[in-house]
Structures are given as C-alpha cells and as structure tokens.
C-alpha positions in Angstrom: -0.5 -0.4 0.1 1.5 3.2 -1.3 0.1 5.2 1.8 1.2 2.7 4.2 4.2 4.1 5.5 2.8 8.0 5.7 -0.2 6.4 8.1 2.6 4.6 9.7 4.5 7.5 10.8 1.4 9.4 11.6 0.5 7.3 14.5 4.2 7.0 15.7 3.7 10.7 15.9 0.3 11.0 17.8 1.3 8.0 20.4 4.4 10.6 21.0 2.0 13.8 21.1 -0.2 12.3 23.2 2.5 11.0 25.4 4.3 14.4 26.6 0.9 15.7 27.2 0.5 12.8 29.7 3.8 14.1 31.0 2.5 17.8 31.2 -0.2 16.8 33.3 1.4 14.5 35.6 2.4 16.8 39.1 4.2 13.9 39.6 7.9 14.3 38.2 9.5 11.5 38.7 6.3 8.9 37.9 5.7 10.9 34.4 9.1 10.2 33.6 8.7 6.5 34.5 5.5 6.4 32.2 7.2 8.2 29.4 10.2 5.7 30.0 7.4 2.4 29.3 5.5 3.9 26.1 8.7 4.2 24.6 10.9 0.9 25.2 6.7 -0.1 24.0 7.1 2.1 20.7 10.5 0.9 20.2 9.7 -2.6 20.2 6.4 -3.3 18.4 6.0 0.1 16.4 7.0 -0.2 12.7 8.2 3.3 12.6 10.9 2.2 15.0 14.0 4.1 15.2 15.5 0.4 15.6 16.8 -2.1 12.7 13.7 -4.2 12.0 16.3 -7.5 13.1 16.9 -5.9 16.5 13.9 -5.3 17.6 12.9 -8.9 18.7 15.5 -8.9 21.3 15.5 -5.0 22.3 15.2 -4.8 26.0 15.0 -1.7 27.1 16.7 1.7 26.7 18.9 2.8 29.1 19.0 5.8 31.5 20.6 7.2 34.3 18.4 7.5 37.4 16.0 9.9 37.8 17.5 13.4 39.5 14.9 15.9 40.7 17.9 18.3 40.6 18.5 18.0 37.2 14.6 19.8 35.9 14.5 23.2 35.7 12.7 26.0 34.6 14.2 28.1 32.3 14.3 31.8 31.7 13.7 32.7 27.2 16.3 35.8 26.8 15.4 37.1 23.3 18.2 37.0 20.8 18.0 38.7 17.1 17.1 36.2 14.7 20.1 34.7 12.9 19.7 31.3 10.6 22.0 28.5 11.4 22.7 25.6 8.8 23.0 23.0 11.8 25.1 19.9 10.5 23.0 16.5 10.5 24.0 12.8 10.7 23.8 11.8 7.3 26.6 15.1 6.0 23.7 17.5 5.2 22.8 20.5 7.2 19.1 21.6 8.5 17.8 25.0 8.1 17.4 26.6 11.5 16.7 30.0 12.9 18.0 31.1 16.4 15.4 33.0 18.3 16.5 32.9 22.4 18.7 31.6 25.0 16.9 29.5 27.7 18.6 30.5 31.0 19.2 28.4 34.3 20.8 26.7 36.9 22.2 23.6 36.6 24.4 22.1 39.1 24.5 25.0 41.4 26.1 26.9 38.0 24.8 29.5 35.7 23.8 27.9 32.5 22.4 28.7 28.8 21.4 26.6 25.9 20.6 28.3 22.4 16.6 28.2 21.4 15.8 27.1 17.3 12.8 27.5 15.4 12.6 24.9 12.1 12.6 27.2 9.3 10.2 24.5 7.4 6.4 24.4 7.3 4.8 24.4 10.7 8.1 25.0 12.3 8.9 24.2 15.9 11.1 24.4 19.1 14.4 22.7 18.7 17.3 22.6 21.6 19.6 20.1 21.8 22.9 19.8 23.8 25.9 18.0 24.4 28.1 18.1 27.9 30.9 16.0 29.4 29.4 12.5 29.3 29.0 13.0 25.2 30.7 10.3 23.5 31.3 8.8 26.8 28.3 7.2 28.5 25.9 9.2 25.6 26.0 9.6 22.3 28.6 11.6 21.3 25.8 13.6 18.5 24.7 14.9 21.8 20.9 14.8 23.1 17.6 16.3 22.6 15.6 18.5 25.4 13.2 19.7 22.9 11.3 19.5 19.8 8.0 20.3 19.5 7.3 19.6 15.5 8.0 15.6 17.0 5.7 16.4 20.3 8.4 16.9 22.5 7.2 19.6 24.7 7.7 19.5 28.5 5.8 22.9 28.9 5.9 26.4 30.3 4.5 29.8 29.1 5.6 32.4 27.1 8.6 33.5 29.3 9.7 30.5 30.1 10.3 26.8 29.1 10.8 23.7 31.0 13.8 22.2 30.9 14.6 18.3 32.1 17.1 16.8 31.6 15.9 13.6 33.0 14.5 13.4 30.0 16.7 13.9 27.8 16.6 11.4 25.0 19.3 10.4 21.6 18.2 11.3 18.0 16.7 8.2 15.9 20.0 8.3 14.0 21.9 7.3 16.8 19.9 3.4 17.2 20.5 3.6 12.7 21.9 4.8 10.3 19.0 5.3 7.8 18.1 8.1 9.8 19.3 11.5 9.3 19.1 14.0 13.1 20.9 17.6 13.3 22.9 16.9 15.7 23.9 19.4 18.6 26.2 22.4 17.6 29.2 23.9 19.2 27.0 26.7 20.7 25.4 24.4 22.9 27.7 21.9 24.6 27.7 21.9 28.5 30.4 22.5 30.6 30.1 19.6 32.8 28.5 16.1 32.5 24.6 15.9 32.8 24.3 12.7 34.7 20.5 11.9 33.5 18.5 11.1 31.1 18.8 8.6 28.0 22.7 7.0 28.3 24.0 5.6 24.9 22.2 3.1 23.3 23.6 -0.6 23.8 24.7 -2.8 21.6 22.3 -5.0 20.1 22.8 -7.9 19.0 20.6 -8.8 15.5 21.2 -12.6 16.4 20.2 -13.3 19.9 
C-alpha cells in the first residue's frame, strides 16, 4: 500500500504527542518519567516506525537511562536574541536550516547555564533544543541529545517567558540507533561544560542474532 509508511509515521507521532501531553499533565515528574520510559520502550519494540532496525526489535530489552534526579529539572527563562539563521550539521552530512530565536538561561548543578533555542525553518516550524555535555561520546551519544523538539511532540511545557527543561527526559536522536535516519546534531554553542548525569544513556549494542 503506497500510503502505509506515511500512515504508520502519523500514528507514531500521534502516540508521541499523546505521551508528552500525559507527561505535562502529571504533577509528579518522576512518575511521568517512569511512564515516558515505559511507552518509549513499547514503541521501540513494536511500532513499525521504531528507530531500531527491524532485525533488532525482537531482542530489544529496553532503553538505558541514568537514575532520575530531581535536581536536573529546571525552569529556564527565555531571553530573546536577534534572529539568526543557522545551518546545523546533520548525521548524514547534510545541514538543516533553523532560526535561533532565544537563549534558555537556567541554573544546573549550582552554576548558571544557557542553551540556544532554535525554530525549524520549514512548514509549521517548531522549537528545537539539543545539547551535548561532558558525557557525550563516553556514556551518552557523541552527537548530543535532545531536550525539546516540538515538531515531533517533545515538549515539557512552559509559558510565554520560560520552558521546562528536564534533563532526565533527554533522549537520543534516531540516528544513534540506525544510520538510515538523518538527524540534526548539537552545534558547538549548545555544549555544556559539565557532566549531565541524567536522561538516556548511549544505546547499548543490540545483537540482532540473539
């Protein structure tokens, strides 16, 4: 069926949007995190649009995370910046066009931090906030992790002056599981000078023959 892939992708996005709506509605952030992990594991294991290669899904035992740390959940003040178009490098060698529109300023592990906020320069747009840190390439994915990607549903809430940034919900881009996916990578401006011991760890090697 020619439209099958598109409809499967639509179903994936519906489920992810619904999951983040649950997360935002739950007053207990750690409980919401447990639910988020459970649903993500189920989607990765069973959904036809899973980031995992098909041969790896049957033996999939679940994604790996650091333990939940309440100290990694912050409200970040959004400081407007002069709009600036950025061509952000992607995993396939291409670039993706974003517009930097602000800085998210917050305190983490007792020190002030900031991350650039980007708006996807495509139909509909969306907020994108990736980051890398001292764990990148060691215990987490070397290309960085995502905190916000609202065009795909990853949105933890906020208001017209702030975003909720919860690094426990940091997750790996799809290209970290299978090179058939092409994903924007973290630009130098969003590399934090500390170890963020929270969120998804580097995906474990999955032996498809097991």
